Residue frames relative to the residue before (quaternion, step in Angstrom):
aa qw qx qy qz dx dy dz
X 1.0000 0.0000 0.0000 0.0000 0.00 0.00 0.00
X 0.3856 -0.6860 0.5660 0.2458 3.52 -1.00 0.85
X 0.3712 -0.7837 0.4584 0.1943 3.56 -0.26 1.32
X 0.6457 0.5243 -0.3308 0.4458 3.61 0.91 -0.83
X 0.6733 0.4812 -0.2912 0.4798 3.58 0.94 -0.84
X 0.6467 0.5157 -0.3157 0.4648 3.57 1.01 -0.81
X 0.6573 0.4881 -0.3205 0.4765 3.61 0.94 -0.79
X 0.6145 0.5324 -0.3488 0.4661 3.62 1.05 -0.68
X 0.6306 0.5221 -0.3223 0.4753 3.58 1.05 -0.78
X 0.6483 0.5102 -0.3155 0.4688 3.60 0.93 -0.89
X 0.6588 0.5087 -0.3097 0.4597 3.60 0.91 -0.89
X 0.6389 0.5266 -0.3172 0.4625 3.57 1.02 -0.78
X 0.6555 0.5061 -0.3022 0.4722 3.59 0.96 -0.87
X 0.6648 0.4956 -0.3074 0.4668 3.59 0.93 -0.86
X 0.6423 0.5130 -0.3248 0.4678 3.59 1.01 -0.75
X 0.6135 0.5335 -0.3436 0.4701 3.60 1.07 -0.69
X 0.6475 0.5031 -0.3119 0.4799 3.59 1.04 -0.77
X 0.6157 0.5575 -0.3414 0.4399 3.59 1.03 -0.77
X 0.7012 0.4760 -0.2580 0.4640 3.59 1.08 -0.75
X 0.5003 0.6619 -0.4315 0.3540 3.61 1.23 -0.19
X 0.5407 -0.5702 0.4880 0.3799 3.59 -1.15 0.51
X 0.6512 -0.5572 0.3494 0.3788 3.58 -1.09 0.75
X 0.6849 0.4916 -0.3017 0.4451 3.61 0.82 -0.94
X 0.6314 0.5130 -0.3356 0.4749 3.60 1.05 -0.66
X 0.6329 0.5246 -0.3192 0.4715 3.57 1.02 -0.82
X 0.6597 0.5038 -0.3020 0.4688 3.60 0.92 -0.91
X 0.5985 0.5744 -0.3566 0.4297 3.62 1.07 -0.65
X 0.6343 0.5488 -0.3312 0.4322 3.61 1.13 -0.54
X 0.5691 0.6148 -0.3781 0.3940 3.58 1.21 -0.52
X 0.8140 0.2333 -0.2047 0.4910 3.54 -0.95 0.98
X 0.5734 0.5741 -0.3817 0.4426 3.57 1.28 -0.05
X 0.6081 -0.4956 0.4468 0.4301 3.54 -1.30 0.25
X 0.5988 -0.5547 0.4099 0.4072 3.60 -1.09 0.53
X 0.4177 -0.6553 0.5636 0.2801 3.55 -1.10 0.76
X 0.0866 -0.8130 0.5756 0.0105 3.58 -0.71 1.09
X 0.1198 0.7735 -0.6211 0.0401 3.53 -1.14 0.64
X 0.3811 -0.6928 0.5675 0.2297 3.51 -1.21 0.65
X 0.0025 -0.7868 0.6166 -0.0282 3.55 -0.91 0.95
X 0.3178 -0.7155 0.5844 0.2134 3.55 -1.20 0.53
X 0.0067 0.7794 -0.6231 0.0655 3.54 -0.76 1.15
X 0.8378 -0.0507 -0.0174 0.5433 3.57 -0.72 1.11
X 0.7173 -0.4659 0.2512 0.4532 3.57 0.98 0.84
X 0.6532 0.4735 -0.3183 0.4978 3.60 1.26 0.09
X 0.3974 -0.7047 0.5385 0.2357 3.54 -1.05 0.80
X 0.0647 -0.7906 0.6089 -0.0006 3.57 -0.80 1.08
X 0.3074 -0.6919 0.6167 0.2154 3.54 -1.20 0.61
X 0.1077 -0.7927 0.5993 0.0302 3.55 -0.76 1.07
X 0.0720 -0.7814 0.6197 0.0152 3.56 -0.94 0.97
X 0.0437 -0.7749 0.6305 0.0122 3.56 -1.04 0.85
X 0.0524 0.7953 -0.5989 0.0781 3.56 -0.86 1.03
X 0.2213 -0.7748 0.5824 0.1073 3.55 -1.16 0.70
X 0.0089 -0.7662 0.6425 -0.0120 3.56 -1.16 0.76
X 0.5704 -0.5531 0.4541 0.4032 3.57 -1.22 0.36
X 0.3252 -0.7546 0.5441 0.1693 3.56 -1.02 0.86
X 0.7972 0.1651 -0.0800 0.5751 3.56 1.21 -0.41
X 0.6043 -0.5712 0.4189 0.3649 3.55 -1.20 0.54
X 0.6456 0.5286 -0.3110 0.4550 3.58 1.15 -0.59
X 0.3371 -0.7677 0.4738 0.2692 3.59 1.33 -0.18
X 0.4354 0.6909 -0.4631 0.3445 3.52 0.98 0.88
X 0.7688 0.1813 -0.1473 0.5953 3.57 1.29 0.05
X 0.2582 -0.7628 0.5846 0.0985 3.51 -1.25 0.67
X 0.2896 -0.6950 0.6280 0.1969 3.54 -1.16 0.76
X 0.0690 -0.7527 0.6525 0.0544 3.56 -0.96 0.87
X 0.1205 -0.7928 0.5970 0.0230 3.54 -0.77 1.12
X 0.0780 -0.7708 0.6318 0.0256 3.55 -0.92 0.97
X 0.0662 -0.7962 0.6010 -0.0215 3.55 -0.85 1.06
X 0.1340 -0.7636 0.6280 0.0674 3.57 -1.01 0.89
X 0.1122 -0.7587 0.6401 0.0450 3.54 -0.98 0.98
X 0.1897 0.7905 -0.5655 0.1394 3.56 -0.85 0.93
X 0.6643 -0.5333 0.3540 0.3860 3.53 -1.29 0.31
X 0.0225 -0.7406 0.6715 0.0136 3.51 -1.22 0.69
X 0.7191 -0.4232 0.2947 0.4658 3.57 -1.21 0.09
X 0.8665 -0.1053 0.0009 0.4880 3.59 -0.51 1.29
X 0.7579 0.2920 -0.1908 0.5513 3.60 1.18 0.31
X 0.4435 -0.6236 0.5491 0.3361 3.56 -1.33 -0.01
X 0.2450 -0.7808 0.5612 0.1243 3.57 -0.78 1.03
X 0.1480 -0.7764 0.6098 0.0576 3.55 -1.17 0.74
X 0.0326 -0.7815 0.6229 -0.0102 3.55 -0.83 1.07
X 0.0639 -0.8192 0.5699 -0.0103 3.57 -0.92 0.91
X 0.0140 -0.7597 0.6501 -0.0007 3.52 -1.13 0.80
X 0.1407 -0.7914 0.5924 0.0542 3.56 -1.12 0.71
X 0.1066 -0.7719 0.6257 0.0366 3.50 -1.16 0.78
X 0.2158 -0.7437 0.6162 0.1434 3.58 -1.05 0.80
X 0.1075 -0.7955 0.5962 0.0134 3.53 -0.79 1.11
X 0.2128 -0.7874 0.5695 0.1020 3.57 -0.67 1.11
X 0.4542 -0.6470 0.5301 0.3067 3.54 -1.12 0.67
X 0.0089 0.7600 -0.6495 -0.0193 3.54 -1.10 0.70
X 0.7562 -0.4303 0.2550 0.4218 3.56 -1.22 0.28
X 0.6941 0.4775 -0.2819 0.4591 3.58 0.98 -0.80
X 0.6784 0.4814 -0.2902 0.4731 3.60 1.20 -0.35
X 0.4794 0.7302 -0.4140 0.2563 3.58 1.17 -0.40
X 0.6865 0.4893 -0.2943 0.4503 3.62 1.02 -0.60
């Protein structure tokens, strides 16, 4: 797996989650990870995205994106996490 391309994909997925309306983001919490197969640099990667509460006050959400792909004789796993706080403009 091309790590630079995989990390760019993870960053793109996390940014897409950051742009979601707050209620849509909260809907992802407690659900099974969203999975999709994508082709990056000619390699098929499995991408998983999952959301959890980041605080007991439920005022922020952790979004975790994981990419699984082939590496030399093994399966490689890359993970990135983003914390998204609710603010007044996101409440709707």
